[in-house]
C-alpha positions, 0 to 999 in steps of 0.5 A, a space after each residue: 492448489 499450487 501457490 508457487 510463483 510463475 517464472 515471470 513473477 519469480 524473476 520480478 520478485 528476485 529483481 525487485 528484492 535485489 534492487 531494494 536491498 542493494 539501492 534502497 537499504 535501511 540507511 538510505 530509506 531513512 534518509 529519504 523517507 521523511 524529507 520532501 519528496 519523501 522518496 528517491 526520485 532517481 531510484 523511482 526511475 530505475 524501479 520503473 525501468 525494472 517493469 514494476 508498474 507494468 506488472 500492475 496493469 493488464 496486457 490490454 492496457 499496455 502492461 504484462 500483469 494486473 492480476 492479484 498475484 502480480 500485485 502481491 509479488 510487487 508489494 511483498 518485496 516493497 514491504 520487506 524493504 519498507 520502501 517508501 516509493 509511491 507505488 500504491 498511488 500508481 496502482 490505484 491510478 492504473 486500475 482507474 485508467 484501465 477501467 476507463 480504457 484510457 492511455 496509461 503509457 506515461 504512468 507505466 514508464 514512470 515519466 508522469 507521476 499519478 496519484 489518486 484522490 478519493 478520501 476526505 476528512 469526513 469520508 476517509 473510506 466511504 464512497 457514499 459520503 464523498 462531498 467533492 463536487 464537479 460542475 461544468 468541468 470545475 471541481 470544488 472540495 478537499 481531498 485528504 491523505 492522498 498517497 504519493 500526492 506530494 510530488 504527483 503531476 496528475 491527480 485522478 479525483 473522485 467527485 460527484 457529478 449529477 448525483 453519481 461518482 465520476 473520476 476526473 483528471 486534474 493537473 497538480 499545477 491547477 490545484 493547491 497541493 500541500 505535501 507532508 511526510 507520513 509518520 512511518 515514512 513516505 509522502 502524502 498530500 492534501 488536495 484543495 480544489 476551488 473551481 479547479 479545472 478537471 477532465 472527466 476520465 470515467 463516468 459512473 465510476 463507483 464500481 471502478 473506484 471500489 475495485 481500485 480500492 480493493 486492489 490497493 487493500 490487497 497490496 497493503 496486505 502483501 506489503 504487511 506480509 513482507 514487512 512482518 517477514 523482515 521484522 521476524 528475521 530481525 527479531 530472531 537474529 536479536 534473540 540469537 545474539 543478545 545475551 543475558 546472564 551469559 545466555 542468549 535470550 533466545 534460549 528462554 522458553 517464554 520467548 521461544 513460545 512468543 516467537 513461535 506464536 508470531 510465526 503462526 500469525 505471519 503464516 496465517 496472514 500470508 495464507 489469507 493474502 494468497 486467498 484474497 489474491 486468488 479472488 481478485 476479479 471474482 464475485 466475492 472479491 470484496 468480501 475476501 479482501 475485507 477478510 484479509 485486511 481485518 486479519 492483517 491489521 490485527 496480525 501486523 500490530 501484534 508482530 510490531 508490538 511483540 518485536 518491540 517488547 522482546 527487543 526491549 528499549 533499543 527497539 524504540 530508538 531511531 537507529 533500530 530498524 525494527 522501530 521503523 518496521 513497527 511503525 509501518 506495520 501499525 500504520 498499514 491498518 489505518 490505510 484504506 480502511 482499518 480493522 473495524 471498518 473491514 470487519 463491518 464489511 465482512 459482517 455485512 456480506 454474511 448478513 445480506 
């Protein structure tokens, strides 16, 4: 099977990598990622002009992509630059709007920022445990860790209506939104709903929500692959230049073996992400996405820990880029289901 990028995806990858490298470099990223609105809004507009969001939606929804490999192309580039732009929330929103057959032109051109509110304090991953209720067009409940919600204008909220899950569009101006920075940069929000008006976008939305979450999980896997690649490059450069006893520490066999082990882990992570991307839209999509998220969670943590240990104390400082990559890699595991959660999902598919 040929896993090379198509010409369109290669052009998108090159453009996005160049854009992030030139305009969203490490120093700028650290400057904007931890203070409201937790990303650069001017660069968000420029990023949208590149067609990044259009690549995440299918042609019949106004985009030019939407397949698994379109998602991985975009998010691998974002991971390489640990870019805090709120693209994940836009991807989730696009998937839900596509399922609803709703107009998403304002989302795709970046003129309206969307965020998707699914998880709750007692139900961070499980749709069956969602307690937010919708009655007569009014929503009541609390949504936790809404990615990109700090400056979103519109929320797509998962709520129970008549015993089934539905998706409602809620204006940020009608709800109480508390934004904050995540520990690894970028923003999220708590969304408080108290008889808040909402417009139903999609009824009986369980399947669409699961599909959107799987797309988000695939995106996180690709982001982790990009971040692991960048972390490994930083580490190898350090091993070549840092000297001890008058010799570059990369000459020490013990460190060489550990560095080779990391390359193996990264390539395995890349392979499982490619496999999961190829299964998007197929019957076994959920299983392969869960498998990928499980392996990625373990590999990303290992790469983060090994990079810090082989750097030594300098890797714990704010000024060292590797420390920010390490935080992002560790936190990716916690997003949209951690290793334990997805391992249980994999086991369940084989037990069925």
